[in-house]
C-alpha positions in Angstrom: 0.1 -0.3 -0.3 3.0 2.4 0.7 4.6 1.8 -2.3 1.5 2.0 -4.4 0.9 5.8 -2.3 4.7 6.7 -3.3 4.1 5.8 -7.1 0.9 7.7 -7.1 2.9 10.5 -5.4 5.5 10.6 -7.8 3.3 10.6 -10.6 1.1 13.5 -9.4 4.6 15.2 -8.9 5.8 14.5 -12.5 2.4 15.3 -14.2 1.5 18.4 -12.4 3.9 19.6 -9.7 6.9 19.7 -12.1 5.1 21.9 -14.7 3.6 24.1 -12.5 7.1 24.8 -11.0 8.9 24.8 -14.3 6.2 27.4 -15.7 7.1 29.6 -12.5 10.8 29.0 -12.9 11.3 30.0 -16.6 8.6 32.9 -16.6 10.9 34.4 -13.5 13.7 33.5 -15.4 12.8 35.0 -18.8 11.3 38.1 -17.1 14.6 38.5 -15.0 17.2 38.4 -17.7 15.3 40.3 -20.7 14.1 43.6 -19.7 10.4 44.4 -20.1 10.8 47.4 -22.3 12.8 45.7 -25.0 10.3 42.8 -24.9 6.5 43.3 -24.8 4.1 43.7 -27.8 0.8 43.1 -26.3 -0.5 42.5 -22.9 0.7 38.8 -22.9 4.1 39.1 -21.5 6.8 36.8 -23.6 8.0 35.2 -20.1 4.5 33.9 -19.3 4.3 32.2 -23.0 7.9 30.8 -22.6 6.4 29.5 -19.0 3.1 27.9 -20.4 5.4 26.2 -23.4 7.9 24.8 -21.0 5.2 23.3 -18.7 3.7 21.7 -21.6 6.7 20.1 -22.3 7.5 18.9 -18.9 3.7 18.0 -19.0 4.3 15.6 -21.6 7.6 14.0 -20.1 5.3 12.9 -17.0 1.6 12.0 -18.7 2.7 8.6 -20.2 4.9 7.2 -17.5 4.3 3.2 -16.8 4.6 3.2 -12.9 6.0 -0.5 -13.1 9.0 1.3 -15.0 9.8 4.0 -12.8 9.0 2.4 -9.2 11.8 3.5 -6.7 13.4 6.0 -9.0 11.1 8.3 -10.9 12.9 11.3 -11.5 16.0 9.6 -12.2 13.9 7.7 -15.2 12.9 10.8 -16.3 15.6 13.1 -15.8 18.5 11.3 -16.9 21.6 13.0 -18.4 20.1 12.5 -22.1 16.6 13.3 -21.2 17.5 16.3 -19.2 19.4 17.7 -22.0 16.4 16.8 -24.4 14.2 18.5 -21.8 16.7 21.6 -21.3 16.4 22.1 -25.2 13.0 22.4 -25.0 13.3 25.1 -22.4 15.3 27.1 -25.2 12.8 26.2 -27.7 10.1 27.6 -25.1 12.2 31.0 -25.0 12.1 31.0 -28.5 8.5 30.8 -28.1 7.9 34.0 -26.3 9.5 36.0 -28.9 6.2 35.6 -30.8 4.4 38.7 -29.0 7.9 40.5 -29.1 8.5 43.2 -32.0 11.1 42.5 -34.4 12.5 45.7 -33.6 13.6 44.8 -29.8 17.3 45.0 -28.9 17.1 41.6 -28.3 16.4 40.2 -31.7 19.6 37.8 -31.6 17.7 36.0 -28.8 15.9 33.0 -30.8 18.6 32.9 -33.1 21.1 32.1 -30.3 18.6 30.0 -28.4 17.4 27.8 -31.4 20.9 27.1 -32.4 22.2 26.2 -28.9 19.0 23.8 -29.2 19.9 22.1 -32.4 23.6 21.8 -31.3 21.9 19.9 -28.0 19.8 18.1 -30.8 23.0 16.3 -32.0 24.4 15.7 -28.6 21.6 14.3 -26.5 21.4 11.3 -29.0 25.3 11.1 -28.5 24.9 11.0 -25.0 21.9 8.5 -24.6 23.7 6.0 -26.7 27.1 6.6 -24.7 25.9 5.9 -21.2 23.2 3.5 -22.4 19.8 5.7 -21.6 18.2 5.1 -24.8 14.3 4.9 -23.6 11.1 5.2 -25.4 10.3 8.2 -23.1 13.4 10.2 -24.6 12.3 9.2 -28.1 9.0 10.6 -27.2 10.8 14.2 -26.0 12.9 14.1 -28.6 10.4 14.2 -31.2 8.2 16.7 -29.0 11.3 18.9 -28.9 11.8 18.7 -32.5 8.4 19.3 -33.7 8.2 22.2 -31.2 11.0 23.7 -32.6 10.1 23.5 -36.2 6.6 25.3 -35.2 7.6 28.2 -33.1 11.2 29.3 -34.7 9.9 29.3 -38.0 6.8 31.3 -36.9 9.0 34.0 -35.2 10.7 34.5 -38.0 7.9 34.7 -40.5 6.3 37.2 -38.3 9.5 39.4 -38.0 9.6 39.3 -41.8 12.9 37.1 -41.7 11.0 34.0 -43.8 8.4 34.2 -46.4 4.7 33.1 -44.9 4.7 30.2 -47.0 7.9 28.7 -45.2 5.5 27.9 -42.4 4.5 24.4 -44.7 7.2 23.0 -43.0 5.6 23.5 -39.7 2.1 22.4 -40.8 3.8 19.5 -42.8 4.1 16.3 -39.9 0.3 17.1 -38.7 -1.1 17.4 -41.9 1.3 13.8 -43.0 -0.2 12.2 -39.2 -3.8 13.7 -39.9 -3.5 11.8 -43.1 -2.5 8.6 -41.5 -5.2 9.0 -38.8 -7.9 9.6 -41.5 -6.7 6.4 -43.3 -7.1 4.4 -40.1 -10.6 5.6 -39.3 -11.8 4.8 -42.6 -10.3 1.5 -42.0 -7.6 1.6 -44.7 -4.3 -0.2 -44.5 -1.6 1.9 -43.5 2.2 0.6 -44.7 5.3 0.9 -43.2 7.4 4.0 -44.0 10.5 3.3 -46.1 13.5 2.9 -44.2 15.6 5.9 -44.8 17.9 8.7 -43.1 17.1 11.4 -45.5 14.3 12.7 -43.6 16.8 13.4 -40.8 19.2 14.7 -42.9 16.9 17.0 -44.2 15.7 18.1 -40.9 19.3 19.0 -39.9 19.2 20.9 -42.9 16.4 22.9 -42.1 17.5 23.6 -38.4 20.9 25.1 -39.6 18.9 27.1 -42.0 15.9 28.4 -39.8 18.9 29.4 -37.3 20.4 31.4 -39.8 17.4 32.9 -40.9 16.7 34.2 -37.1 20.3 36.0 -37.4 19.5 39.8 -37.3 22.9 40.7 -39.5 21.9 38.0 -42.7 20.3 39.9 -45.6 16.5 39.1 -45.9 16.6 38.7 -49.6 19.4 36.3 -49.3 17.3 34.2 -47.0 14.3 34.5 -49.2 16.2 33.3 -52.2 17.4 30.2 -50.6 14.2 29.2 -49.0 12.6 27.4 -51.7 15.5 25.2 -52.4 15.8 24.2 -48.8 12.0 23.7 -48.1 11.0 21.9 -51.3 13.2 18.6 -50.6 11.6 18.6 -46.9 8.2 18.6 -48.1 9.0 16.1 -50.8 9.9 13.7 -48.2 6.6 14.2 -46.3 4.7 13.6 -49.7 7.1 10.4 -50.7 6.3 8.8 -46.8 2.4 9.5 -47.3 2.6 7.6 -50.6 4.4 4.8 -48.9 1.9 4.4 -46.0 -0.9 4.9 -48.5 0.2 2.1 -50.6 0.3 4.2 -53.6 4.0 3.8 -53.8 5.7 0.4 -53.3 9.0 -0.4 -52.2 10.0 -2.1 -55.1 9.5 1.0 -57.1 
């Protein structure tokens, strides 16, 4: 009985306590580090946006935990070194999200590029750490995917709102959701969903996207150059999503 009560308390702390504490801490940190006069556009303060986004990622960390797998060391299971790096990367992306409500004229225009770029570096590092110290877990994979997806939404959005990227570049933010919606729709209609092709091309192109978005966010990079290069960077990634859906829908066979 005591063991079950302890597990329930740990899960409650991970699912509710940590998101709340994390939101408050990040909100306080962003509010303290960045001056309000350089940050505020609307009544919604960017520090609050960052805190809410960070809370959402921490909530994701705890919502699907299996009690039997975390018994005795729940926080170690979630916050091992590799997962901690991934969560920190999510925190950096949450800071980027705060700049959605910040004008492009801010003196802190370099912060989104710095935070997103640091997150890109950590994206390479957390996988290496997980493989090196034997911490590869299903939870870590979900966290990594959540951070990547979140970053692909907020970083291009800030760049578009600041005029650093064309609005149609947000197609990269919507592509994964459109793909998943298509797969879900097929399953709802009872249609077969085939396996995706075994290819690392999507991962390589995602890395290219991350680097390009980071460069696009750098204030000193000419906007004309970014706009000129954007179609060549975007098209291959969208083509991979189309290819994958053709595979899973059976319209394209592995032999072809």
